[in-house]
N, C-alpha and C positions, 0 to 999 in steps of 0.2 A: 643567613643563609646566601650560596651562589653557585650559580650553574650555567653552564654554555651550552648551543647546540647549533644545528643551524635552519634559519628563520623559514626556509621552507618545509624541511621537515615537520617543525612544529606548527607551520601554519598548516600542513596536510592535516596534522590531527586534530587540530583544531576546529577545522571546518567538518570533521568525521562528527565531531560531540558536538557542533553550536545547533545545530537541530533540534537537542533537546530546550534550549532556554525557549521559553515560552514569551509570545510579544507583548502581555499585560501579566509582569507575575507579580504574586501578592504580598512578594516577601524581595525586598531592595537584593540582599545577596543572591537571587536566582537569577542575575544579570551576570555572573559572575563565571569563569570555570575555576573548579576548586585543582589545584595543582599538590600533589603530595610527593614526595621524593622520596627515596627509600634505596642506598646506596647510589649505585648510577644508573636507576631505573625511574624516569618519571610518568605517575599515573595522571592523567585528564578526566575530569569530570561535570558532565553535564546535566542539571535535570528540571523539571518543572512542576516536579511533585508527582505527576503520573508517569511519567517516562522517564528514563535517565539512561545515558551513554558514557562509557566508559572504555578508554582506549591508553595506548600507553606507547614511549618511545626510550632509547638509550639517550644519555648523557652524561657530562661530565661536569660530579656535584662536588662540593665541601663540607655537605653536610647534611645530614637528613629533615626535614621538617614538611608543615604543609599552609599552604598559602589561598586567600582568592583572588582571582584578578577580575576586572572588571569584563567582558567580555567583548562589548563592542568596539573601546577603543584599542585594544590587544591586537584583534580581527584587523581592523586597518591597519595598524602600525605597519604589520607583518605583510600583508598585501600591499601596501606602498614601499616597500622595500624590496631591492633585489636580491637573490640568492647570498648570502653571506653568514660566516657565522657570528652569533649576536650572544650576549653575557646579558643572564638577568639576576638583579641582585637583591635583597628581600631584608629590609630592618624585622630582626628577631620579635622586636618588641613594639614598633608603632604599626608595623606592614606597609610599612610606604615602600613601593616599588620602583626599580631603574633599570631601565631598558638600556645596554651600551651595544653601539653598532659601529662601522666603519665611518659612517658618515655624523655620528654625533650620539647624544644621550636622550633619553626620553621620561620622563618620570609623572607615574600617577599612584594614585592611592590605592592601597589591597585593603579586604581586609581578613580577620582572622579566620584560621581554614576550620578551626574547632566548631565554629557557627555555622558551617554550613550542614543541610540537611544529609542523613545518615542515607545511604542509595543502600535500598532491599539485596542482601545476600541469599542464592538458593539454599533453603532450610526444609528437609522434607519434601526433597522434590523426587517428580518423575521425568523419564526424559524420553527423547526421540530422535533419531537421528535422518536429517531430512538432506538428499542433495541441493545445493543451492539454485543448481536449476531449475529443480520442480517447485521450492519456495517461489521465487521469483515467477515462474510464471503462473504460480496459486494466487499470488499477492494480482499480480497484474492483471489477471482473469477474472478476479472478483470484486478489487477496491472500488470500481466504479459501480459496482450495483448497490456501496451500502448506503443509510439514507442519513439525511441531515438533519433529521427531527429529534430534536432533545427530549423530545414527552416517550419518545419509541427508542431510552436509550441503547437496549439490548441491538436491535437493525442498525444503530451508528458504527458498530463492528463488525467483525468477520469472526464466522461461527467456526471454530475450529471440533471437532470430533475424531479424538483417536480410538482406534478399534483393532489394535496390538498387530496385525499386515496393514492397515489400511486407514489411509489417512483424510478426511475428507473435510475441505473448504467451503462454507456458506456464505454467503451472502444474499439480501431482497433489502430492498425499500417497499415492497408492497406494491410496485407497477413493473421491474421487471426481476429477478433470480437468478444466481448462477450457483450450480451446483459443481464443485472441481473436487475430484476422486482421485489419490493418490494410491496406486494398488498393490506398490512391495515395500511400503513402511516395515520399517520393525521395532516393535513398541511391546513393553511387558504386561501394559495395563490397556483398560479401557475409561475413557475419561469424554471429558467437552469443556470446553470454556471460550469466551470470547473478547477479541484481542482487539483493542479500540482502533481506530482508522489511523491515528495521528504516527504510533509506533510502527506501525504498516506500512504508514508513506517514507518515515527514515530510515526504513529498511531495504525497503526496496531502492534509495537511492544510498545507501552504503553498503548493500551486496556484495561480495565479490566473486568472480568465475571460479569453477572450481571444485573445493571441497566442500564437505558435509556440514552442515551448521547442526549444533547439537542446542536444541530448542527441550529446556529444564520448565516446569510449572510445581504450582501447590496450585492451592486455594485462594491463593492473593495476586497472584504476580505470574508472570512467563519470562521466561531469559534466555533470551538469544545469544549463542558465543560461535563468535567465529572471527579466524584471523586476528587475534590478539584482540575484538572488539567486544563490548558486551553490551548489550542493549536490555534496559527490565520496563516491563511497563506493568504497570494495575489493568488488573483485567476488568472485565466490567459486571457489575454484581448486579446481573438481568438473567431471567430466562429467555432462552430464546425461542421465539415459536416455531410449532409442526411445519415445519418445512415442506417434509414430505407428503401431507395433505392437501397440498395446491397444486403438487405435480400431477395435471392428467396423465391416467396412465391407459388410454385407450384413446390412439391417434391414429384412426383408417388412413388421413388424407395426408400422403408425404412429397413433397416437392423438394428436388435435389437441383441443385444452381449454383453458377460456379460465384464465389463469396466475392471475387474482384469487383465482377461487373451488377451485382446486384447492389454491392454498396456504391458502385459508383454512380450506379443509377438512383439510388438513393436519397444521396447526396444533391442530385443535379433536382430529382422531384420536388424534395423537401423546400428548395426556395420557394415553389410556389405554392404549399400548403400553407393554412390557415397557423398563424404563429403561438397561437395559443395553446392549441391540442396537437400540433405537428403531425396530423393527421395524412396519413397516405395510407392509397387503398391498395389491396391485391388481388387483384382478377385471376383467378388460377382456373387455369385449362388443361387437358392435354396435350403436351410440348409448346405449353404459351406461360408466360407471366406477365400479364401487364400490370404495370406499376402507374398510378395517378393520384394527382391532390389535387384540388382547386382550394382558393380563397374567394369569398363571394362576396364580402366587404370589400373586395378589391379588383373582382373581376380576373383573378389572376386563376392559371390553370395548366395544367401538363400534366403527358400522357409518354412512356416508353414500352414494350415490349422485351423481352427477353426469353432466349430460350431454356428451357428446362426438362428435367423430368418428370412429370407426371402421369399417375395411373389413375386417377379418383374422379372424382364429379366436380364438376365447375363449382369454383365456391367465389364468393366474398368475403374479403375480410381487413378490418381497417388495425393500422398502429401508429405507435408514434416513432415516426420516422426517426427522430434525434437518439431514443432507446436501440434501434435496430441498428444505427450507423455504430454507437458505440459498443452492441456486442460483435457486430461483423470485424470492427479495425482491431479488438484483442484478439480474436480466435487466428491459430497460426495454421488452416488450412486452405489449400486451394479450393476446397468444393465443401457445400454444407447442405446440410437437409433441416427441413422446413416440417417440421410434426404437425400438422393442425384435425381438429374436430369438425367444432361450427364456427362461426362466425364469433357467438358470447364465448367462449373458451378459450385459456389460455395458450399459447403457440410453443411450442417447444423448438428451438436451434442447437443442432448437435455436430459437431465435424463430419462429413460421409466417411472418412479414414477411420479405422480401429488403431486405436493405440492401445500397447499389453501393459504400459505402465499408469496411463492418465484415461479419465473420462469427465468429459466435459459437459454439463449440460445448462443449456440457458432457456432460461422462462421469460417470455413479454405476456402482458396483460394487453386483451385486445382495446381498442377506441371505439366503440357503440358506431356503427354506420348508420347516416341519417336518415330518414325516408322520403 
């Protein structure tokens, strides 16, 4: 089996699927790319058994066939080559591989493509179409709030809730929670599932701009299809916590503040906060927001004052500065509202501007103030 293609075109497609190769694969063949030739079409796949990515490109081939090629050495070879035509020859019996370029020949050992794990196919699936920009923003707004606690597997992924014309994405680690709602979805089903963090991180890196994405799903897997790329991931088999139960509904104290000013102030004040709690204290009064922190162990202290719109009673509340900065970083709005009730109840951050397509709600648990 022999085929020819451009080194840069091949490298570009390999870099799309390379993220699916795990760092410590349980099987040696999982370190490989699976090449499948059908006519003049080359399909490239990689998997870690949980997440799989498939893509393809047109080539010039003399026959059909399949082979598994070691991923690391192939990627490094193509990265070191300038853009030029290359020919890859595969011995159909030993699966030995020879790459020929204008500079010379490179030989490596391949494996039988038939031994490569089967990539799950969409079977008995429902689907929903999502604009690329919506999915990309949903991932950016939720991924940082997922948990790394393997003892609570449900919270290590993002919760997808499909409800006919509404699509809700939720992430939480018990300290912070994000709820991102796309209000103009188009689906014929109502269901829910949890997508692992790794799959969404890979997706974020390869999403194109423009077209809609077809999201298909069944009880076991989710399939993301866009621009010739297919990403398949095994869903997290766990029950997601009742996130609505922790979102406070009665928040009479509402602060409006410029997002960038608030974020910059928090970054500066956090330098002086206790490195264990990252606690900053917000002292809120009509017309002014005072941000302060202190680290008694090192006698560090800082205070800044911002202008704000506030019409409630004076309030002192403590938050983890790192969490607040993360939330303000991903929000794409000039002004934010901070909805509060008491110093011991969760605070809610929302964009000040209404959006016809999307609702975003971010919840952050307070850090208790020491007396």
